[in-house]
Backbone bond lengths (Angstrom), bond angles and torsions (degrees), N, CA, C in turn:
res aa  C-N    CA-C-N  psi(-1)  N-CA   C-N-CA  omega(-1)  CA-C   N-CA-C  phi
1 X - - - 1.462 - - 1.528 109.87 -
2 X 1.336 115.17 -41.06 1.463 119.89 -179.29 1.536 110.34 -62.90
3 X 1.336 116.27 -39.63 1.479 120.74 178.94 1.525 110.83 -64.77
4 X 1.347 116.06 -38.98 1.473 119.40 179.59 1.529 110.09 -65.65
5 X 1.325 116.38 -42.61 1.466 119.94 178.46 1.528 111.17 -62.09
6 X 1.318 114.52 -40.26 1.462 119.07 -179.62 1.509 110.25 -67.00
7 X 1.330 116.71 -41.58 1.460 120.76 178.48 1.520 111.41 -63.07
8 X 1.328 116.18 -44.42 1.467 119.91 178.36 1.504 111.93 -64.30
9 X 1.341 115.41 -37.27 1.476 119.52 177.90 1.517 110.71 -62.33
10 X 1.317 116.82 -42.74 1.478 120.72 179.64 1.532 110.32 -63.49
11 X 1.346 115.95 -42.68 1.473 119.60 -179.10 1.529 110.90 -63.63
12 X 1.331 115.89 -42.81 1.458 120.04 179.29 1.544 110.80 -61.83
13 X 1.322 115.43 -44.09 1.472 119.88 -179.70 1.538 110.35 -62.90
14 X 1.324 116.35 -42.02 1.455 120.30 -178.96 1.534 110.36 -65.25
15 X 1.308 117.00 -38.96 1.479 121.15 -179.98 1.517 110.09 -67.18
16 X 1.331 117.46 -43.54 1.468 121.60 178.12 1.528 110.51 -62.15
17 X 1.333 116.26 -46.13 1.461 121.13 -179.52 1.525 110.93 -62.60
18 X 1.365 116.34 -41.78 1.462 121.23 -179.66 1.526 110.49 -61.25
19 X 1.338 115.44 -46.02 1.463 119.60 -179.04 1.535 110.57 -68.38
20 X 1.327 116.78 -45.15 1.466 121.24 -176.92 1.534 111.38 -62.53
21 X 1.335 116.42 -54.66 1.462 119.69 -175.22 1.523 112.36 -76.93
22 X 1.333 117.17 -25.23 1.466 119.47 176.31 1.509 110.77 -65.14
23 X 1.330 116.55 -47.34 1.458 121.46 178.56 1.525 109.92 -64.38
24 X 1.330 116.22 -40.93 1.461 120.43 179.78 1.526 111.77 -63.14
25 X 1.323 117.46 -42.08 1.462 120.64 -179.90 1.542 110.72 -64.18
26 X 1.333 115.69 -36.62 1.464 119.45 178.24 1.536 110.37 -61.54
27 X 1.326 116.42 -44.16 1.452 120.59 178.62 1.524 111.70 -64.76
28 X 1.319 117.03 -40.46 1.460 122.05 -179.12 1.541 110.06 -65.87
29 X 1.342 116.42 -39.91 1.452 119.99 177.54 1.526 111.76 -65.73
30 X 1.349 115.58 -42.50 1.455 119.80 178.43 1.534 111.35 -63.72
31 X 1.322 116.28 -37.79 1.453 120.86 178.01 1.535 111.41 -65.86
32 X 1.337 115.61 -43.58 1.467 119.32 178.63 1.529 110.87 -62.91
33 X 1.329 116.79 -40.99 1.466 121.04 177.48 1.511 111.55 -63.46
34 X 1.318 116.35 -41.40 1.463 121.65 178.22 1.533 111.62 -60.51
35 X 1.307 116.74 -46.88 1.481 121.09 -179.96 1.526 111.41 -66.48
36 X 1.330 117.22 -36.31 1.465 120.86 176.96 1.541 109.87 -65.44
37 X 1.342 115.75 -40.84 1.470 119.71 179.16 1.525 111.48 -67.64
38 X 1.325 115.76 -31.11 1.500 119.90 174.77 1.519 109.71 -62.64
39 X 1.330 115.95 -46.00 1.476 120.14 179.78 1.521 111.25 -61.66
40 X 1.335 116.26 -43.64 1.451 120.46 179.69 1.541 111.83 -65.54
41 X 1.329 115.80 -37.78 1.463 120.03 178.09 1.542 111.20 -66.06
42 X 1.340 116.34 -35.38 1.477 120.19 178.73 1.535 109.82 -65.79
43 X 1.328 116.08 -42.98 1.467 120.25 179.04 1.537 110.32 -64.80
44 X 1.339 115.27 -44.98 1.457 119.63 179.64 1.526 111.87 -63.57
45 X 1.323 115.98 -37.89 1.485 120.14 177.89 1.520 110.53 -60.73
46 X 1.320 116.64 -44.70 1.465 119.95 -179.53 1.533 111.22 -64.80
47 X 1.341 115.78 -40.55 1.470 119.46 -175.62 1.531 113.41 -79.55
48 X 1.308 117.45 -14.98 1.482 120.02 179.62 1.535 109.58 -108.41
49 X 1.320 116.57 -79.00 1.465 121.06 -178.67 1.525 111.00 -60.19
50 X 1.331 116.28 -42.70 1.473 119.56 179.68 1.503 113.18 -58.82
51 X 1.332 116.22 -46.21 1.466 120.62 179.64 1.522 111.73 -67.57
52 X 1.329 116.80 -37.42 1.480 120.31 178.17 1.535 109.15 -60.61
53 X 1.335 116.32 -45.77 1.460 120.12 -178.16 1.514 111.94 -66.99
54 X 1.320 117.32 -36.56 1.454 120.87 178.05 1.533 109.80 -62.19
55 X 1.329 117.58 -41.46 1.445 121.23 175.35 1.525 112.27 -59.76
56 X 1.334 115.20 -46.88 1.458 120.23 -178.33 1.517 110.86 -65.98
57 X 1.331 117.19 -44.14 1.471 120.61 177.69 1.522 110.45 -59.14
58 X 1.322 116.34 -41.90 1.457 120.85 -179.71 1.526 111.17 -62.46
59 X 1.330 116.80 -40.46 1.453 120.28 -178.88 1.524 112.03 -71.94
60 X 1.330 116.43 -36.05 1.476 119.98 -179.78 1.528 112.19 -77.57
61 X 1.320 116.67 -31.25 1.467 124.35 173.77 1.531 114.80 68.02
62 X 1.332 116.35 -60.39 1.470 120.54 -171.45 1.531 111.25 -81.14
63 X 1.320 115.65 141.08 1.468 120.56 -178.13 1.526 112.37 -60.60
64 X 1.322 117.00 -37.74 1.460 118.78 -178.05 1.521 111.37 -68.69
65 X 1.355 117.40 -32.00 1.445 120.76 176.67 1.558 110.55 -72.21
66 X 1.306 116.14 -38.22 1.466 121.18 176.19 1.515 109.98 -63.77
67 X 1.330 116.80 -43.20 1.459 121.26 178.84 1.531 110.05 -62.04
68 X 1.328 116.60 -43.04 1.447 120.50 179.44 1.530 111.58 -65.12
69 X 1.323 116.34 -36.36 1.450 121.24 177.18 1.545 110.43 -61.85
70 X 1.303 116.95 -42.24 1.481 121.02 178.63 1.514 110.84 -65.55
71 X 1.317 117.13 -37.26 1.473 119.81 177.69 1.524 111.09 -65.52
72 X 1.324 116.22 -41.90 1.479 120.75 -179.50 1.520 112.17 -64.75
73 X 1.311 116.33 -38.21 1.469 120.90 -173.32 1.522 112.71 -91.49
74 X 1.333 117.12 -17.30 1.455 120.46 -175.75 1.513 113.68 81.56
75 X 1.331 116.34 10.79 1.471 119.81 177.50 1.516 110.77 -77.00
76 X 1.315 116.39 148.63 1.450 120.45 176.40 1.516 109.06 -61.75
77 X 1.328 116.07 128.84 1.467 118.69 -178.85 1.523 110.62 -66.10
78 X 1.303 114.54 131.44 1.450 119.17 -179.40 1.516 114.20 95.28
79 X 1.342 117.30 -0.38 1.461 120.18 -179.83 1.525 110.26 -59.46
80 X 1.307 117.24 118.06 1.458 125.25 -178.99 1.553 112.37 62.93
81 X 1.336 117.28 15.98 1.444 118.55 -179.38 1.524 111.35 -70.69
82 X 1.357 116.05 -34.14 1.462 118.51 177.20 1.523 110.51 -62.15
83 X 1.336 116.06 -38.53 1.479 119.07 177.75 1.513 110.54 -64.69
84 X 1.321 117.44 -36.26 1.463 122.11 176.95 1.523 110.79 -62.94
85 X 1.335 116.33 -41.68 1.458 120.48 -177.64 1.513 112.91 -75.54
86 X 1.358 115.49 -38.71 1.479 120.46 -166.93 1.522 114.41 -99.26
87 X 1.316 119.59 0.75 1.472 119.87 -177.38 1.510 110.96 -124.03
88 X 1.309 116.88 58.53 1.460 121.69 -177.30 1.518 114.26 -56.54
89 X 1.337 120.72 -48.10 1.470 119.73 179.31 1.522 112.35 -60.93
90 X 1.326 117.49 -44.22 1.446 120.67 179.52 1.519 110.96 -68.83
91 X 1.338 116.25 -33.36 1.450 120.37 179.35 1.534 110.70 -58.72
92 X 1.320 115.22 -43.29 1.459 120.44 179.62 1.524 110.62 -60.43
93 X 1.321 116.61 -44.08 1.493 121.22 179.19 1.507 110.46 -64.01
94 X 1.354 117.45 -43.31 1.461 121.28 -179.43 1.507 110.99 -60.75
95 X 1.338 116.87 -43.19 1.474 120.79 -179.15 1.530 111.09 -68.56
96 X 1.325 116.10 -40.83 1.476 120.62 -178.29 1.514 111.46 -66.10
97 X 1.312 117.69 -29.05 1.457 120.55 -178.81 1.526 113.67 -76.16
98 X 1.322 116.39 -9.03 1.475 119.80 179.44 1.516 110.64 -82.95
99 X 1.336 116.74 136.58 1.463 120.90 177.44 1.517 110.60 -64.44
100 X 1.329 115.27 143.68 1.459 120.92 178.31 1.531 108.86 -115.22
101 X 1.347 114.96 125.83 1.464 120.99 179.34 1.517 109.19 -129.26
102 X 1.331 116.45 140.04 1.464 120.69 177.03 1.529 111.18 128.28
103 X 1.341 115.19 154.50 1.463 120.62 -177.10 1.510 111.69 -97.14
104 X 1.332 119.17 -23.41 1.434 122.45 178.59 1.534 109.09 -112.82
105 X 1.326 114.31 161.78 1.458 119.42 179.47 1.524 110.09 -60.63
106 X 1.332 116.40 -44.17 1.448 120.17 -178.84 1.529 111.04 -64.60
107 X 1.338 116.17 -43.71 1.475 120.08 179.63 1.507 111.29 -64.27
108 X 1.323 115.94 -39.01 1.470 120.30 179.08 1.521 111.37 -64.48
109 X 1.347 116.78 -42.21 1.476 121.04 179.92 1.516 111.03 -65.90
110 X 1.360 117.25 -41.00 1.433 121.34 177.20 1.544 111.68 -60.36
111 X 1.329 114.84 -46.67 1.479 118.59 -179.20 1.523 111.33 -64.90
112 X 1.319 116.88 -42.13 1.453 121.23 179.79 1.541 110.41 -62.46
113 X 1.338 114.85 -40.10 1.453 119.71 -179.16 1.535 111.53 -65.53
114 X 1.315 117.03 -47.61 1.468 120.20 -177.61 1.541 110.93 -72.99
115 X 1.328 116.77 -31.27 1.483 118.97 173.42 1.524 110.29 -63.75
116 X 1.342 115.65 -43.31 1.478 120.39 -179.75 1.538 109.40 -65.98
117 X 1.324 116.37 -38.26 1.474 119.98 -179.97 1.528 109.71 -65.07
118 X 1.319 117.03 -44.26 1.450 120.86 -179.41 1.532 110.10 -61.61
119 X 1.336 115.82 -41.57 1.459 119.86 178.62 1.518 110.72 -65.76
120 X 1.328 116.61 -39.90 1.464 121.80 177.32 1.525 109.91 -60.82
121 X 1.315 117.27 -45.77 1.470 121.91 179.70 1.526 110.56 -55.63
122 X 1.340 116.39 -48.71 1.467 120.21 -177.95 1.535 112.25 -68.96
123 X 1.325 115.87 -39.07 1.481 118.92 -179.53 1.522 112.21 -67.37
124 X 1.335 116.48 -34.53 1.460 118.66 177.29 1.521 110.77 -68.38
125 X 1.328 117.94 -39.13 1.454 121.14 176.57 1.532 111.24 -60.94
126 X 1.342 116.04 -44.46 1.469 120.64 178.58 1.527 111.29 -64.18
127 X 1.343 115.71 -40.60 1.472 118.86 178.95 1.516 110.91 -65.65
128 X 1.346 116.91 -38.59 1.464 119.02 -179.82 1.499 111.58 -63.52
129 X 1.358 116.97 -34.79 1.466 120.14 176.45 1.531 109.80 -63.74
130 X 1.335 115.88 -44.08 1.455 120.27 177.96 1.526 110.53 -61.67
131 X 1.319 116.10 -44.51 1.477 121.96 179.97 1.527 110.69 -59.48
132 X 1.328 116.36 -46.48 1.473 120.71 179.41 1.520 112.06 -63.74
133 X 1.336 115.49 -38.83 1.461 120.43 178.59 1.534 110.85 -63.73
134 X 1.337 115.45 -41.25 1.473 120.11 178.74 1.525 110.81 -66.56
135 X 1.318 117.08 -36.92 1.473 120.10 175.20 1.528 111.00 -61.35
136 X 1.337 116.11 -40.58 1.480 120.33 177.46 1.537 109.85 -63.52
137 X 1.342 115.60 -42.01 1.476 119.66 179.01 1.529 110.42 -61.63
138 X 1.306 116.80 -43.68 1.461 120.59 179.72 1.525 111.52 -63.30
139 X 1.324 116.71 -42.48 1.471 120.49 179.08 1.528 110.15 -63.61
140 X 1.330 117.10 -37.50 1.474 121.30 179.32 1.531 110.35 -64.78
141 X 1.344 116.41 -43.72 1.471 120.44 179.35 1.516 110.87 -62.66
142 X 1.328 117.10 -43.29 1.466 120.66 178.28 1.521 111.46 -61.38
143 X 1.346 115.28 -39.69 1.470 119.71 179.43 1.531 110.04 -67.74
144 X 1.365 116.26 -39.61 1.446 120.54 178.60 1.553 110.70 -60.49
145 X 1.336 114.95 -42.88 1.473 119.00 -179.76 1.523 110.34 -65.99
146 X 1.325 117.10 -38.92 1.459 120.41 178.73 1.542 110.01 -63.26
147 X 1.335 116.50 -44.98 1.473 120.78 178.23 1.528 109.98 -63.13
148 X 1.314 116.75 -40.91 1.458 122.10 -178.60 1.535 110.27 -57.15
149 X 1.329 116.29 -46.40 1.466 118.42 -177.98 1.515 113.37 -77.19
150 X 1.335 116.57 -24.52 1.454 117.85 175.00 1.550 111.39 -72.46
151 X 1.331 115.45 -30.67 1.452 120.25 -179.18 1.529 113.49 -95.14
152 X 1.325 115.97 -15.27 1.463 119.57 -175.52 1.516 110.90 -134.01
153 X 1.341 116.11 77.37 1.460 120.07 173.25 1.519 107.84 -77.00
154 X 1.337 115.96 111.19 1.464 120.52 -172.20 1.521 112.01 -61.91
155 X 1.329 117.74 -38.69 1.463 119.66 -178.59 1.531 110.63 -63.59
156 X 1.341 116.17 -44.30 1.465 119.99 178.88 1.517 111.76 -62.84
157 X 1.329 115.82 -43.74 1.467 120.97 179.59 1.529 109.66 -62.43
158 X 1.342 115.24 -44.98 1.470 119.13 -177.76 1.521 111.26 -62.88
159 X 1.316 116.35 -43.30 1.466 120.79 179.35 1.537 111.20 -63.43
160 X 1.330 113.45 -38.75 1.474 118.29 179.43 1.523 110.65 -65.13
161 X 1.321 117.09 -43.22 1.458 121.49 -179.79 1.522 110.76 -64.80
162 X 1.339 116.59 -40.10 1.452 118.96 178.53 1.531 110.75 -68.16
163 X 1.308 116.68 -31.65 1.462 119.20 178.67 1.518 111.09 -67.00
164 X 1.333 116.62 -30.51 1.475 119.58 177.31 1.528 110.67 -64.95
165 X 1.334 114.64 -33.29 1.465 120.10 -178.98 1.532 112.18 -84.50
166 X 1.363 115.37 -43.54 1.461 118.88 -171.93 1.519 114.12 -98.83
167 X 1.324 115.57 -22.34 1.459 119.37 -178.70 1.509 113.75 74.39
168 X 1.353 118.07 2.16 1.469 120.32 179.73 1.518 109.76 -158.90
169 X 1.339 115.47 147.97 1.452 121.71 177.89 1.530 110.32 -128.64
170 X 1.289 117.17 31.69 1.445 120.52 -173.74 1.514 111.26 -91.72
171 X 1.325 114.84 162.42 1.478 121.54 172.18 1.512 112.71 63.39
172 X 1.348 114.90 -142.19 1.469 120.86 -177.45 1.505 111.62 -65.56
173 X 1.324 117.14 -25.01 1.460 120.48 179.08 1.517 109.95 -62.44
174 X 1.296 118.76 -38.98 1.452 121.99 179.11 1.540 110.61 -64.22
175 X 1.334 116.22 -42.81 1.458 120.32 179.22 1.518 111.04 -62.61
176 X 1.311 115.47 -40.99 1.473 119.47 179.55 1.521 109.71 -65.70
177 X 1.333 115.51 -41.41 1.464 119.31 177.80 1.545 111.46 -61.07
178 X 1.331 115.08 -42.09 1.454 120.48 179.02 1.515 112.00 -60.41
179 X 1.331 116.75 -45.74 1.480 120.99 -179.82 1.527 110.79 -66.12
180 X 1.326 116.70 -40.99 1.470 119.67 -179.92 1.530 109.65 -66.09
181 X 1.332 116.72 -40.49 1.463 120.07 179.80 1.531 111.00 -66.17
182 X 1.330 115.77 -36.48 1.473 119.47 178.94 1.521 110.65 -63.90
183 X 1.348 116.36 -44.35 1.448 120.90 177.97 1.544 111.34 -61.74
184 X 1.337 115.13 -42.96 1.461 119.40 179.00 1.531 110.85 -64.58
185 X 1.310 115.96 -39.95 1.470 120.93 179.75 1.536 109.88 -61.39
186 X 1.339 116.40 -44.96 1.464 120.51 178.87 1.519 111.23 -62.22
187 X 1.337 114.94 -40.58 1.479 120.15 -177.00 1.541 111.52 -68.67
188 X 1.315 116.38 -38.15 1.455 120.18 -174.76 1.514 113.68 -96.77
189 X 1.336 117.59 3.34 1.466 119.91 -172.75 1.533 111.26 -61.55
190 X 1.332 114.41 134.19 1.460 122.38 177.07 1.530 108.92 -92.64
191 X 1.312 116.35 126.40 1.453 121.71 179.12 1.520 109.97 -111.48
192 X 1.320 118.29 128.74 1.479 119.65 179.53 1.536 111.01 -59.86
193 X 1.314 118.57 144.96 1.463 120.30 176.87 1.548 109.43 -69.66
194 X 1.319 115.61 166.71 1.459 119.96 179.44 1.520 109.92 -62.37
195 X 1.336 118.02 143.57 1.457 120.29 177.59 1.515 112.38 -66.44
196 X 1.307 116.55 161.84 1.476 121.76 -178.22 1.524 111.06 -57.19
197 X 1.333 116.70 -39.08 1.449 121.43 -176.02 1.533 112.81 -61.65
198 X 1.332 117.54 -21.70 1.471 121.07 177.46 1.519 113.08 -90.43
199 X 1.324 115.77 -11.37 1.467 120.50 -173.78 1.522 113.31 -113.32
200 X 1.323 116.57 -26.50 1.451 120.89 -177.36 1.534 109.45 -136.72
201 X 1.337 116.87 150.06 1.474 118.43 175.93 1.516 111.97 -75.44
202 X 1.320 115.98 142.18 1.450 120.40 173.97 1.522 107.47 -89.78
203 X 1.327 117.03 122.02 1.459 121.51 -177.77 1.521 108.98 -117.07
204 X 1.322 118.68 111.46 1.451 121.51 -179.28 1.519 110.44 -71.29
205 X 1.334 117.61 154.43 1.473 120.37 176.98 1.546 109.89 -59.06
206 X 1.326 115.57 144.47 1.457 120.32 176.37 1.535 109.23 -95.34
207 X 1.328 118.13 161.56 1.490 119.45 179.43 1.521 110.18 -62.68
208 X 1.305 114.73 150.69 1.484 118.93 171.48 1.518 108.84 -63.14
209 X 1.321 116.50 149.50 1.472 120.70 -175.81 1.533 112.04 -56.00
210 X 1.322 116.44 -38.88 1.477 119.29 -176.28 1.529 112.08 -66.43
211 X 1.322 117.28 -23.54 1.460 121.18 -179.01 1.521 112.64 -72.84
212 X 1.329 116.86 -29.06 1.473 120.54 -179.39 1.531 110.95 -131.07
213 X 1.310 115.38 27.78 1.480 120.14 -172.11 1.534 111.46 -59.26
214 X 1.349 115.44 -42.80 1.460 118.84 -177.51 1.532 110.89 -60.24
215 X 1.336 117.00 -44.26 1.451 120.71 -178.38 1.537 111.45 -70.37
216 X 1.327 115.37 -35.29 1.470 119.23 177.13 1.530 109.02 -66.29
217 X 1.328 116.36 -41.51 1.472 120.02 -179.24 1.526 110.38 -62.04
218 X 1.332 116.14 -37.79 1.468 119.64 178.04 1.505 110.83 -62.09
219 X 1.324 118.02 -37.90 1.476 121.81 179.62 1.523 111.42 -64.49
220 X 1.318 115.71 -51.03 1.471 118.26 -176.21 1.533 111.77 -71.66
221 X 1.326 117.01 -26.87 1.461 120.27 175.76 1.518 109.27 -67.09
222 X 1.304 117.73 -44.41 1.467 121.19 176.57 1.536 110.15 -61.72
223 X 1.338 116.05 -41.62 1.464 119.00 -178.89 1.532 111.19 -65.89
224 X 1.332 117.73 -35.54 1.453 121.30 -176.98 1.546 111.55 -70.17
225 X 1.328 116.46 -16.23 1.457 120.02 179.85 1.510 112.60 -89.75
226 X 1.353 116.39 -6.62 1.459 120.35 -177.36 1.539 110.42 -72.77
């Protein structure tokens, strides 16, 4: 009878551990994937929206025109401006990679500007989709962690496992179990990763070019006279 009880105790412990650590590993994998996707989104943001803005800043040249551009579009002033100032070699490559259309210098600058704006508009929309998707992933992870702790109270599990071995949790033994469970809970505690808003900038959609075309044309016209 003692051997049967011991065998059953081992099976129960194995089943609890399998369920507990299986669910935990799933959350840890989802968290790792989320953080990796954050890193990839940051790189993509720099190579898409960042490069678009560097082109536009280069074409507008003057700080007051760049500031006015940000006001018109609703973009945070200074977004990727440090990259524009501090990456001169890359800036040259970014500008050279843009198609040039037009027979006059002014016409070419206008076309380059509106081409860059159109690309910026599309890249911001794509980035916002990625941003929203990452927010959904973060919310899912937080929900998983909440469910995990609702279904897996470590102190209760620990006391139950000790009861299988000791057959009693009374007196000082209970206090010792409580302290041990608390330490284990602290050690194994799952913490949600930082939200997207703390890791990536939120960039709202900008107006379509046709909505503010006249004002945009005024900006690039002034820039072309510099």
